[in-house]
C-alpha positions in Angstrom: 122.2 64.1 111.7 121.4 67.5 113.2 118.4 66.6 115.3 119.4 66.7 119.0 116.6 64.3 120.0 117.7 61.7 117.5 121.3 62.0 118.5 120.4 61.6 122.2 118.3 58.6 121.5 121.2 56.9 119.8 123.7 57.5 122.7 124.6 55.1 125.4 124.4 56.3 129.0 128.2 56.3 129.2 128.4 58.5 126.1 125.8 60.9 127.6 127.6 61.3 130.9 131.0 61.6 129.2 129.5 64.5 127.1 128.2 66.2 130.2 131.7 66.1 131.8 134.5 68.1 130.0 137.7 66.5 128.7 140.1 68.8 130.6 142.3 71.5 129.2 142.4 71.5 125.4 144.8 69.3 123.5 143.3 70.4 120.2 144.3 74.1 120.7 147.2 74.4 123.2 146.5 77.0 125.9 142.7 76.9 125.4 140.8 76.5 128.7 139.0 73.3 127.8 137.2 71.0 125.4 134.4 68.5 125.5 134.5 64.8 124.9 133.6 63.6 121.4 131.1 60.9 120.5 132.9 59.8 117.3 130.6 57.0 116.2 127.8 59.6 116.0 129.8 62.3 114.4 129.8 64.5 117.5 133.1 66.3 117.6 135.0 67.7 120.6 134.5 71.4 120.8 137.1 73.9 122.2 136.4 76.5 124.8 138.8 79.4 125.3 139.2 82.4 127.7 139.2 85.7 126.0 137.5 88.8 127.4 140.3 91.0 125.9 141.6 88.6 123.2 141.7 84.9 122.7 143.8 83.2 125.3 145.9 80.4 123.7 149.6 79.7 123.8 151.7 81.5 121.1 154.4 78.8 121.2 154.0 75.1 120.5 156.8 72.6 120.9 158.1 71.3 117.5 156.2 74.0 115.6 158.1 76.9 114.1 154.9 79.0 113.6 153.8 81.4 116.3 150.1 81.9 117.2 149.8 85.4 118.4 146.5 87.1 119.0 145.3 90.7 119.2 145.2 92.1 122.7 142.1 94.3 123.0 141.2 96.7 125.8 139.6 95.2 128.8 135.9 95.5 129.5 136.2 98.3 132.0 137.7 100.4 129.2 135.1 99.2 126.7 132.3 100.3 129.0 134.1 103.7 129.4 133.5 104.2 125.7 129.7 103.9 126.2 129.7 103.0 122.5 127.6 99.9 121.7 128.5 99.7 118.1 132.2 99.9 118.9 131.9 97.1 121.5 130.1 94.9 119.0 132.9 95.6 116.6 135.5 94.5 119.2 133.4 91.4 120.0 133.3 90.5 116.3 137.1 90.9 115.9 137.7 88.6 118.9 135.2 86.1 117.5 137.0 86.1 114.2 140.3 85.4 115.9 138.7 82.6 117.9 137.2 81.1 114.7 140.5 81.2 112.9 142.3 79.5 115.8 139.7 76.7 116.0 137.8 78.0 119.1 134.2 77.1 119.2 133.0 78.9 122.4 134.6 82.0 124.0 134.4 82.2 127.8 133.5 85.8 127.8 132.2 88.4 128.6 132.2 88.9 132.3 129.5 91.2 133.6 129.6 91.0 137.3 129.1 94.3 139.1 131.8 96.7 140.2 130.8 96.4 143.8 134.2 97.4 145.3 137.0 99.3 143.6 139.5 96.6 144.5 137.9 93.6 142.9 140.6 91.5 141.5 138.8 91.1 138.2 137.2 94.6 138.0 139.0 95.1 134.7 137.1 92.1 133.2 133.7 93.5 134.1 131.9 96.4 132.6 130.3 98.7 135.2 128.8 99.3 138.6 125.5 99.8 136.8 123.3 96.9 135.6 121.9 98.7 132.6 125.3 99.8 131.2 126.7 96.3 132.0 123.9 94.5 130.3 123.8 96.6 127.2 127.6 96.4 126.8 127.5 92.6 127.2 124.7 92.2 124.7 126.7 94.1 122.1 129.9 92.1 122.9 127.9 88.8 122.5 126.3 89.9 119.3 129.7 90.7 117.9 131.3 87.4 118.9 128.5 85.3 117.7 128.3 87.0 114.3 131.6 85.3 113.6 130.1 81.9 114.3 131.6 81.5 117.7 129.5 81.1 120.9 129.8 83.6 123.7 129.5 82.8 127.4 128.1 85.2 130.0 129.9 84.8 133.3 130.1 84.6 136.3 126.5 83.8 137.2 125.9 85.3 139.8 127.2 87.6 142.6 130.8 86.9 141.9 132.1 90.3 143.0 135.3 89.3 144.8 138.2 87.0 144.3 139.0 86.5 148.0 138.0 82.9 148.9 136.0 82.8 145.7 135.7 79.0 145.7 133.9 78.9 149.0 132.6 82.3 149.9 128.9 82.5 150.6 127.3 85.7 149.3 124.3 86.8 151.4 122.1 89.2 149.4 118.5 90.2 149.3 116.3 89.0 146.4 115.6 92.6 145.5 119.3 93.5 145.2 119.8 90.3 143.3 117.1 91.1 140.8 117.7 94.8 140.4 121.5 94.9 140.5 123.2 91.6 140.0 120.9 89.5 137.9 119.7 92.4 135.7 122.7 92.7 133.4 122.6 88.9 132.7 118.9 89.2 132.0 119.4 92.1 129.6 122.2 90.4 127.7 120.3 87.1 127.4 117.2 88.6 126.1 118.9 91.0 123.6 121.8 88.8 122.4 120.9 85.1 123.1 124.3 83.9 124.1 125.1 80.3 123.5 126.3 79.7 127.1 126.2 80.9 130.7 128.9 80.0 133.2 127.8 79.5 136.8 130.0 81.1 139.4 132.3 79.6 142.0 130.6 81.2 145.0 127.6 80.2 147.1 124.5 82.3 146.9 122.5 82.5 150.1 124.0 79.3 151.3 123.9 77.2 148.1 126.7 77.0 145.5 125.7 78.8 142.3 126.5 75.6 140.3 124.1 73.7 142.5 121.3 76.2 142.8 118.0 75.1 141.3 116.4 78.5 141.9 119.1 80.3 140.1 119.8 77.9 137.2 116.4 76.5 136.5 113.7 78.8 137.9 115.2 82.2 137.1 117.5 81.4 134.2 115.4 79.0 132.2 111.8 79.3 133.4 111.6 83.0 134.0 114.0 84.3 131.3 113.6 81.5 128.8 117.4 80.8 128.4 117.9 78.0 125.9 121.7 77.7 125.8 124.2 75.7 127.7 124.9 76.2 131.4 128.5 75.3 132.4 130.4 75.4 135.6 133.3 77.6 136.2 136.5 75.5 136.3 136.2 73.1 139.3 133.4 75.0 140.9 131.1 73.5 143.5 131.4 70.3 145.4 128.8 67.9 144.1 128.6 67.1 140.4 125.4 65.0 140.8 123.6 68.0 142.4 125.0 70.2 139.6 123.4 68.1 136.9 120.1 67.8 138.8 119.8 71.5 139.4 120.6 72.8 135.9 124.3 72.4 134.8 124.8 70.9 131.3 128.6 70.9 131.2 131.0 70.3 134.1 134.4 71.8 133.4 137.2 71.1 133.1 136.1 67.6 133.8 137.8 64.5 135.3 137.3 60.7 135.1 136.2 60.6 138.8 133.3 62.9 138.0 132.2 60.6 135.2 132.3 57.7 137.7 130.3 59.7 140.3 127.6 60.5 137.8 127.4 57.0 136.4 127.1 55.6 140.0 124.3 58.1 140.7 122.5 57.0 137.6 122.8 53.3 138.5 121.6 53.8 142.1 118.6 55.9 140.9 119.8 59.2 142.3 120.1 60.7 138.8 117.4 60.0 136.3 118.0 59.5 132.6 115.4 62.2 131.8 117.6 64.8 133.6 120.7 63.5 131.8 118.9 63.6 128.4 117.9 67.3 129.0 121.5 68.2 129.7 122.8 66.3 126.7 120.2 67.8 124.4 121.3 71.3 125.4 124.9 70.4 124.7 124.2 68.8 121.4 122.1 71.9 120.3 125.2 74.0 120.9 127.7 71.5 119.4 125.6 71.3 116.2 125.9 75.1 115.8 129.7 75.0 116.3 132.4 75.4 113.8 133.8 72.0 114.5 130.5 70.3 113.7 130.3 72.3 110.5 133.8 71.1 109.6 135.2 74.7 109.4 138.9 74.6 108.6 140.6 77.3 110.7 143.4 79.3 109.0 145.5 80.1 112.1 145.9 83.5 110.4 143.6 86.1 111.9 143.4 89.6 110.4 146.0 91.1 112.7 146.3 94.5 111.0 142.5 95.1 110.8 142.0 94.0 114.4 144.9 96.2 115.6 143.0 99.2 114.1 139.9 98.1 116.0 141.9 97.7 119.2 143.3 101.2 118.8 139.9 102.7 118.1 138.4 101.1 121.2 141.3 102.2 123.4 141.0 105.8 122.3 137.3 106.0 122.9 137.6 104.5 126.4 140.2 106.9 127.8 138.7 109.2 130.5 140.0 112.7 131.0 139.6 113.5 134.7 141.4 116.8 134.9 142.7 119.4 132.4 144.0 122.8 133.4 145.0 124.0 129.9 147.6 121.2 129.7 146.1 119.1 127.0 146.2 118.6 124.1 150.0 118.8 123.7 151.7 120.4 120.7 153.2 117.8 118.3 156.6 119.4 118.6 156.6 119.1 122.4 159.6 117.8 124.3 158.4 115.4 127.0 160.1 114.0 130.1 158.5 110.6 130.7 158.5 109.4 134.3 157.0 106.2 135.7 157.9 102.7 134.6 154.6 102.3 132.9 155.7 104.9 130.4 158.2 102.4 129.0 156.5 99.1 130.0 152.9 99.9 129.7 150.5 97.4 131.1 148.2 96.1 128.3 145.8 94.0 130.4 145.1 92.1 133.5 146.4 88.6 134.3 144.7 85.2 134.7 142.0 84.2 132.3 141.7 87.8 131.1 145.3 87.7 129.7 146.4 87.2 126.1 149.6 86.9 124.1 150.0 89.5 121.4 152.9 89.9 119.0 153.7 93.3 120.5 152.6 96.0 122.9 153.2 99.6 122.0 154.5 101.5 125.1 153.6 105.1 125.8 157.1 106.1 125.0 157.1 104.3 121.6 153.7 105.6 120.7 154.7 109.2 121.3 158.0 108.7 119.5 156.1 107.4 116.4 154.3 110.7 116.3 157.6 112.7 116.3 157.5 113.7 120.0 161.0 114.1 121.4 161.4 111.9 124.5 164.0 112.9 127.1 166.7 110.3 126.5 168.4 110.6 129.9 165.3 110.0 131.8 164.4 107.0 129.6 167.9 105.6 129.9 167.6 105.6 133.7 164.4 103.7 133.7 165.6 101.1 131.1 168.8 100.5 133.0 166.9 100.1 136.2 164.7 97.4 134.8 167.6 95.6 133.1 169.5 95.4 136.3 166.4 94.1 138.1 165.9 91.3 135.5 169.6 90.4 135.7 169.9 90.2 139.5 166.3 89.8 140.6 164.7 86.8 142.1 162.4 86.3 139.1 165.3 85.2 136.9 166.5 82.6 139.5 163.0 81.3 140.0 162.5 81.0 136.2 165.8 79.2 135.8 165.0 76.8 138.6 161.5 75.9 137.3 162.7 75.5 133.7 165.5 73.1 134.8 162.9 71.1 136.7 160.7 70.9 133.7 163.5 69.8 131.4 164.6 67.1 133.8 161.1 65.8 134.0 160.7 66.1 130.2 157.3 67.6 130.9 156.4 69.4 127.7 153.2 70.9 129.0 155.0 72.4 132.0 157.7 73.8 129.7 155.0 75.3 127.5 153.3 76.8 130.5 156.5 78.3 131.8 157.5 79.8 128.4 154.2 81.4 127.6 152.2 82.1 130.7 153.7 81.9 134.1 157.0 83.7 133.3 155.2 86.4 131.3 152.8 87.0 134.1 155.5 87.0 136.7 157.8 89.4 134.9 154.8 91.7 134.1 153.9 91.8 137.7 157.4 92.4 139.0 158.3 95.1 136.6 155.2 97.0 137.2 154.7 96.6 140.9 158.1 96.6 142.5 160.5 99.0 140.9 161.1 102.3 142.9 159.9 105.5 141.2 161.4 108.4 143.0 165.1 108.0 142.3 166.0 111.4 141.0 167.8 114.2 142.8 166.5 117.7 142.7 169.4 119.0 140.6 168.6 116.4 137.9 164.9 117.3 137.9 165.8 121.0 137.5 167.9 120.2 134.4 165.1 118.0 133.0 162.5 120.7 133.6 164.6 123.3 131.9 165.0 121.3 128.6 161.5 119.8 128.3 158.0 121.3 127.7 156.0 118.9 129.9 156.4 116.1 132.4 154.3 113.0 131.9 154.1 110.6 134.8 152.5 107.2 134.4 151.2 105.4 137.4 150.7 101.7 136.8 148.9 98.9 138.5 148.2 95.3 137.6 145.4 92.9 138.7 144.5 89.3 138.3 141.9 86.7 139.0 142.6 84.6 142.1 143.1 87.5 144.5 141.6 91.0 145.1 143.7 94.1 144.9 144.9 95.4 148.3 143.7 98.4 150.3 147.3 99.4 151.0 150.1 101.7 149.6 151.3 100.3 146.3 147.9 99.2 145.2 144.7 101.3 145.8 146.8 103.9 147.6 149.9 105.3 145.9 153.3 104.4 147.5 155.3 107.0 149.2 157.8 107.1 146.3 155.0 107.6 143.8 153.5 110.5 145.8 157.0 112.0 146.2 157.7 111.7 142.5 154.4 113.5 141.6 155.0 116.2 144.3 158.6 116.9 143.5 158.2 116.9 139.7 155.1 119.2 139.9 156.9 121.6 142.2 160.0 121.8 140.0 158.3 121.8 136.6 155.7 124.4 137.7 158.6 126.6 138.9 159.9 126.6 135.3 156.4 127.3 133.9 155.9 123.8 132.6 152.9 121.5 132.8 152.6 118.1 134.5 150.3 115.3 133.1 149.5 112.0 134.9 148.4 108.9 133.1 146.7 106.2 135.1 147.5 102.8 133.6 145.3 100.9 136.0 142.7 98.1 136.2 140.4 100.1 138.4 140.4 103.2 140.7 143.3 104.3 142.8 143.4 107.1 145.4 143.6 110.4 143.6 142.0 113.0 145.8 145.1 113.7 147.9 147.3 114.6 145.0 145.2 115.6 142.0 145.5 119.4 142.6 149.3 119.1 142.3 149.1 118.3 138.6 147.6 119.9 135.5 145.9 117.0 133.8 145.0 113.4 134.6 144.0 110.9 131.9 142.8 107.4 132.8 144.0 104.9 130.1 142.9 101.8 132.1 144.4 98.6 130.6 144.2 99.5 126.9 145.5 96.5 125.0 148.4 96.2 122.6 148.0 99.6 120.9 148.3 101.4 124.2 151.0 103.9 123.2 149.4 104.8 119.9 146.1 105.5 121.6 147.8 107.6 124.2 149.6 109.6 121.6 146.4 110.2 119.6 144.6 111.7 122.6 147.6 113.6 124.1 148.4 115.3 120.8 144.8 116.2 120.1 144.3 114.0 117.1 141.2 112.7 119.0 139.3 114.5 121.7 138.8 112.2 124.7 135.2 111.0 124.9 135.3 108.3 127.6 133.0 108.4 130.7 133.5 106.6 134.0 131.5 103.4 134.2 131.9 103.4 138.0 132.1 106.0 140.7 135.7 107.0 141.6 135.9 107.3 145.4 137.9 109.9 147.3 138.8 107.2 149.8 138.4 103.5 149.5 136.5 103.2 152.7 133.8 105.6 151.7 132.5 102.8 149.4 129.8 101.1 151.4 130.8 97.6 150.5 134.2 98.0 152.0 132.8 98.1 155.5 132.3 94.4 155.4 135.0 93.4 152.8 136.1 90.7 152.3 133.7 89.0 154.7 133.8 87.1 158.0 136.0 86.1 159.5 138.1 88.9 158.0 141.4 86.9 157.8 139.8 83.9 156.0 136.2 84.8 155.1 133.6 82.2 154.4 130.6 84.6 154.1 130.1 88.2 152.9 127.0 90.2 153.4 125.9 92.6 150.7 124.6 95.0 153.4 124.4 98.0 151.1 121.6 96.2 149.2 120.5 98.1 146.1 122.7 101.1 147.0 125.7 100.2 144.9 127.9 102.8 143.3 126.3 106.0 142.4 123.0 104.8 143.8 124.6 105.1 147.2 126.6 108.3 146.6 123.6 110.2 145.1 121.0 108.9 147.6 123.1 109.6 150.7 124.7 112.7 149.4 128.3 111.5 149.6 130.8 113.5 147.4 133.0 111.2 145.4 136.3 112.1 143.7 134.5 111.7 140.3 130.9 110.7 139.8 129.6 107.9 137.6 129.4 108.9 134.0 132.1 111.7 134.4 134.6 112.5 131.7 136.0 115.7 130.2 136.6 116.6 126.5 138.7 119.0 124.6 135.5 120.6 123.3 132.1 121.7 124.7 128.6 120.5 124.1 125.2 122.1 124.6 121.9 120.2 125.0 118.6 121.7 123.8 115.1 121.1 122.5 114.2 118.3 124.9 111.0 116.5 124.0 109.6 113.6 126.0 106.7 111.4 124.8 105.2 109.1 127.4 103.9 106.2 125.3 102.1 103.0 126.3 105.2 100.8 126.4 108.1 103.2 126.4 109.3 106.7 127.0 110.7 108.4 124.0 113.3 111.2 124.6 114.6 113.4 121.9 117.0 116.4 122.1 119.7 118.2 120.1 123.4 118.1 121.0 125.6 120.9 119.6 129.4 121.1 119.6 130.1 124.6 120.8 133.8 124.2 121.2 136.9 124.2 119.0 137.5 120.5 118.5 135.6 117.7 116.9 134.3 115.3 119.5 131.8 112.7 120.7 129.4 113.1 123.6 127.7 110.5 125.8 124.1 111.6 126.5 122.9 109.9 129.7 119.3 109.6 130.9 118.6 109.2 134.6 115.1 108.7 136.1 114.2 110.0 139.5 111.0 109.0 141.2 109.6 112.1 142.9 107.3 110.0 145.1 107.6 106.3 146.0 106.2 103.8 148.5 109.3 101.7 148.1 112.8 102.8 149.2 114.4 103.9 145.9 117.7 105.3 144.9 117.8 109.0 144.2 118.1 108.3 140.5 119.0 105.5 138.2 120.5 105.3 134.7 117.8 104.1 132.2 119.3 105.0 128.8 122.3 106.5 127.0 123.6 107.3 123.6 127.1 107.9 122.2 127.0 110.5 119.5 128.8 110.4 116.2 131.9 112.6 115.8 130.4 116.1 115.9 132.4 119.0 114.3 132.5 122.4 115.9 129.2 124.2 115.2 127.4 121.0 114.1 124.5 119.3 115.9 123.2 115.8 116.2 119.6 114.9 116.9 119.5 112.3 119.6 116.6 109.9 120.3 116.6 107.5 123.3 113.8 105.1 124.0 113.3 103.7 127.5 111.1 100.6 127.9 108.5 101.4 130.5 109.4 98.2 132.5 112.9 99.7 133.0 111.2 101.9 135.6 110.1 98.9 137.7 111.4 98.0 141.1 111.1 94.6 142.8 108.9 94.7 145.8 109.7 91.2 147.1 107.0 89.5 145.1 106.8 91.1 141.7 108.0 94.0 139.7 106.1 97.3 139.9 106.2 100.6 138.2 104.6 102.8 140.8 102.2 105.5 139.8 103.3 109.1 140.3 105.7 111.7 138.9 109.1 110.8 137.5 111.8 113.3 136.7 113.6 112.5 133.4 117.1 113.9 133.8 119.4 114.3 130.9 123.1 114.9 131.5 126.7 114.4 130.6 127.3 112.6 133.9 125.2 111.5 136.9 125.8 114.9 138.5 126.0 117.2 135.5 122.3 117.3 134.6 121.6 119.7 131.7 117.9 119.2 130.9 115.0 117.8 132.9 111.3 117.3 132.7 108.6 115.5 134.6 106.3 112.8 133.4 103.3 111.2 135.2 102.6 107.5 135.5 98.9 107.5 136.2 98.5 104.0 137.7 100.6 101.2 139.1 101.9 98.7 136.4 102.9 95.3 137.7 104.8 92.4 136.1 105.6 88.9 137.4 109.2 87.6 137.5 108.9 86.5 133.8 107.8 90.1 132.9 104.3 89.3 132.1 101.7 92.0 132.9 99.7 91.1 136.0 97.1 92.7 138.1 98.6 94.8 140.9 97.4 93.8 144.4 
């Protein structure tokens, strides 16, 4: 029986309401975020939902089971977006979907595509970009990959979930224009291109109404204007009124509790909640369940293709690294002797914490990745770092806290708590402690002199970690480097340069850190983000020149945190315990602000260096009825094979509306181009991508538009002007209408 209408007609009201309310955290797959209630008499199974933006999040250990259930840890979304490679992101999504399938997961709670509004968002690593087009295109590819494996994908967090501070209650005040052009746009692109099975409504309020209880958002925009046909679920324990959630558009309340079932049942009995509304929600859920692997009786193997997926993780990490500086320091020679400084060189951070975490079989550190390639690592420096961490674990508070909590769990015979301790909390705690709290500058000058004499290069890794639940901090040790980190960079650079040696810095970070004050001290800076389990192998490949870096920044990297306009009001009012935040910068987010108001960042949106050089030529633009077709030739004029990201920005030369100086409207990642070779590139921009929201409808204003082709938002190499001869208007469903 696959017909949702027939199944609904055969269900009791209690069965319907029980289906709308989740069954709590999963018992079918330990560690999965949740599952639904089954209706066994009708053959409707419970389906399992799992976190997993960078790999399926389940527990690797299960009590009484000798087998381990590891997953592949892939790079986080900020790195995937830095690749600008849609085919590669789809490949990553497919691999994650395959692992979900083989572990019995029916719906993946990913990807996240909120906007990089501030550099210190706690979950910035889980989101793609500050730009809605790049975010939407990346998310669409990710969703297509996941769903090609038979697993549903979930777009989250819908919408305006751009901070973790007081995320459960914060009211986001934002104009409809900014909502539609910046914050809703990536969801709209991904929904129309990839048709995800589900959307997760966010914790926060939107203009005074919880997103999970917002009829305008969930029904008018999502379903009526965009035609979304999938399931709308809440974030876990979001909102404050389950009856209102069901009435305004939520199909699945997660994680679910018996008291919510009772509230909905009472609301039905007293006439507050109609059976017609309940039937709509149940019908949407059944349509998803009947597509699921559980319903199709798929038998998961619990044996994903680890080796193949490790190769995909490695490929993705390499393509997402961004080279910020290079003064003839990179690539290194394979026979180099390297002094590795920074704890992240030996305990490299693979990913962020919280729902974006995952549990792999291994993580290759930077030291081990280089060592695999035959690089000689200075043993004395390494020994100092390893001894430092061992002493910390032996005597630090983390060990005592872990012992105390474990003893409590054993006394209470609470197997779930034991499992949680063993696989998640302690792992998270130790990762956080070892990265954030160990001192860096513990070396006397005489020691550094000896190290500089016997090594060819110093490599310093600066690490940060981030998690859902709290934002990063605008202080030393988070966005700003600590004094000991700055001292380490300064002293090593001075001593190594005195000996004619180079200094390279790796940034193993979830998002930007302050870099402007110290970047001129070093010879090269490579951003490796949070690169997943193959971190060290990816770093070795790029540092040694096996691969030329081809990543480009998916967000503007500020000189100082407080030049970012959103930081003026972050995290809201009152500042110490905010309940409301105003998006006062409106549409001027990221490079839209920097370019329009002529603010010089540390590194612009779309920026990234390569070991080779590219020339652009033969630009041809065809202005067709429904699209703008751009073609050009990209030639590798350097000495290394490499890939280039061609970026298309559109600048209105005349406008009645306030408009950003320019906006990204298309991009293309080339194939690997060998020295002397060319690639013919064609990029098509739908004409409606030029539209702005005027408060009532979308409008492409008549007038001249400059089409700007570049390797970043500020490195424009070719340009030409087209003319739109008359206004073109669309309603909010993107139907052509007569312009008033």
